[in-house]
C-alpha positions, 0 to 999 in steps of 0.5 A: 901234340906235345907228347907225340911231336915234341917230346918224342923228338927230343925236347926236354926242357920242362918249362918249354913243354909247359908253355907249348901245352898252355898256348892254344895254336888253333887261336893263332890261325884262321878258321880254314886252317884250324882243323890242321892247327895241331899237326906237325907242319907249318901253315900259311898265315897269309902275306907269304908267311907261315906259322912254324910247325910245333916241333920247330917252335919248341926246339928253337925255344929250348935252344934259346934257354929263356930265363924268367927274368929275361927280355927276348927280342923276336924277329918276325912276329907273324901270327903271334904264336911263337910270341905267346910261347916266349911270353910264358917263359920270359919277363917280356918279349919285344917282337918286330914284324915287317908286315903291318897287317900281320902285326895287327892280327898278331896283336889281336891274337895275343890279346885274345890269348891273354898275353900282357908281357909282349910289345909289338912294333912294325919295322925291319928286323935287320935293325933289331930294337936298339932302344931295349938292347942288350938282350939275353935272348934273340930269336928269328922266325925268318932266315937271313943269308948270313948272321946279321951283325946288328943283331949280334951287337944287340946280344948281352954278354952270355946272350944267345941268338937262335935263327935259320941262316942261308938261302932257301935251298940250304938253310941251317939252324944256328945258335950264336952265343956272345961270350963275356969278352965279346967273342961269338961262338956259332953252332950249326944245328941242322937243316931247316926251311924258313921264309927269307928275312926281308928288309923294309 
């Protein structure tokens, strides 16, 4: 999967590639979807949500530039797969999921995978996690219509926010970087398709 779907499409960060190799994607989907777990496509995880295709997970993680001392805020825990990948790279991952049942399943998945440096909570991703801010890295697996100002305010100086933005028929992957003087630099990186970010 990593060589054919991820390296072949341009992901080069060796730490990201190692994390993608170490996390077993089939452990984060139900038995019905396990035969397709390593195909390069999203899969349903129930509750109207999906696990992103492996390439997208790797690409977004590379864009985030996670360092080993960084704490990451993740919006949209889902089944916990992206959380597990981030946990291979970061000091700690704080992950928010709106759906209580999904968050509970993610906790089981992460425990089974041996992940001990992730903290999950049920809540509204639009609010971020102010108790642990500022974050050097914030990532979202759901698309708001515009970049949430609350999340940019929770970025540390030099921090990066990676997320899809826009309506269902016109989303773009974006990276927002906060400068040392507080200015925000936005990069538009290509068309994508994600579930919408929802309020509580």
